[in-house]
C-alpha positions as CSV (number, residue, x, y, z in Angstrom):
1,M,-27.8,4.4,19.2
2,K,-24.6,5.8,18.1
3,V,-21.7,3.8,17.8
4,M,-18.5,6.0,18.0
5,K,-15.6,4.1,16.2
6,S,-12.3,4.7,18.1
7,R,-10.0,7.3,16.0
8,V,-6.9,6.5,14.4
9,P,-4.3,9.5,14.2
10,K,-2.8,9.4,10.5
11,S,0.1,9.1,12.1
12,V,1.7,9.5,15.6
13,S,5.5,9.5,16.7
14,Y,7.4,7.8,19.6
15,S,10.9,7.7,20.4
16,V,12.6,4.4,20.7
17,Y,15.8,3.7,22.4
18,Y,18.1,1.2,20.2
19,E,21.0,-0.9,21.9
20,Q,23.6,-3.4,20.5
21,A,22.8,-7.1,21.7
22,P,25.3,-8.9,23.7
23,E,25.1,-11.6,20.9
24,G,25.0,-9.1,18.1
25,G,22.3,-6.7,16.2
26,Y,20.2,-4.8,17.8
27,V,17.5,-4.7,19.8
28,A,14.8,-1.6,20.0
29,F,12.5,-0.2,22.8
30,V,9.4,2.3,22.9
31,P,8.7,3.1,26.2
32,A,5.7,5.3,25.9
33,L,3.9,1.5,24.6
34,P,5.0,-1.3,27.7
35,G,5.9,-4.7,26.2
36,C,6.4,-2.7,22.4
37,H,10.2,-4.1,21.6
38,T,12.0,-6.0,18.9
39,Q,15.7,-6.9,17.4
40,G,17.2,-6.8,14.4
41,E,20.7,-8.0,12.5
42,T,21.3,-4.2,11.5
43,L,20.1,-1.3,12.6
44,E,17.9,-0.5,9.3
45,E,16.4,-3.8,9.7
46,T,15.5,-3.2,13.5
47,E,14.0,0.0,12.5
48,F,12.0,-1.6,10.0
49,N,11.0,-4.2,12.6
50,V,10.0,-1.6,15.2
51,K,7.6,0.4,12.9
52,E,6.0,-2.8,12.4
53,A,5.9,-3.6,16.4
54,I,4.4,0.3,16.8
55,A,1.9,-0.3,14.1
56,L,0.3,-3.9,15.1
57,Y,0.7,-2.5,18.9
58,L,-1.5,0.5,18.2
59,E,-3.9,-1.9,16.2
60,S,-4.2,-3.8,18.8
61,L,-5.4,-1.1,21.3
62,V,-7.9,0.1,18.3
63,A,-9.2,-3.8,18.2
64,H,-9.8,-3.5,22.1
65,G,-11.2,-0.2,22.3
66,E,-8.3,1.5,23.9
67,A,-7.2,4.9,23.4
68,I,-3.7,5.5,21.6
69,P,-1.3,6.6,24.1
70,E,0.6,10.1,23.8
71,E,4.2,10.5,24.9
72,R,4.7,12.0,27.8
73,R,8.5,13.6,27.7
74,S,11.1,11.6,28.0
75,F,14.8,12.4,29.2
76,Q,17.9,9.6,28.5
77,G,20.8,10.3,31.1
78,R,24.1,8.2,32.2
79,V,25.1,8.3,35.4
80,T,28.4,6.8,37.0
81,V,28.6,4.6,39.7
82,P,31.7,2.7,41.4
83,A,32.0,-0.6,40.2
């Protein structure tokens, strides 16, 4: 019986959204990876943390035999509503 290993691509890219946190610092989340989010005091720290969070998320998927998601087209928009 031949066992197939999950192949992890050498690199993948995902859109990351950053928001200023009300208490200070920044929050980052990755829409293509539900539940993958992190925070940091600076944008640089937040970017470092989100890269680590993505790597751990993908490692977990591979460990559980799940596929690495491909990002679909995503859009960011702004709407205005009466207050």
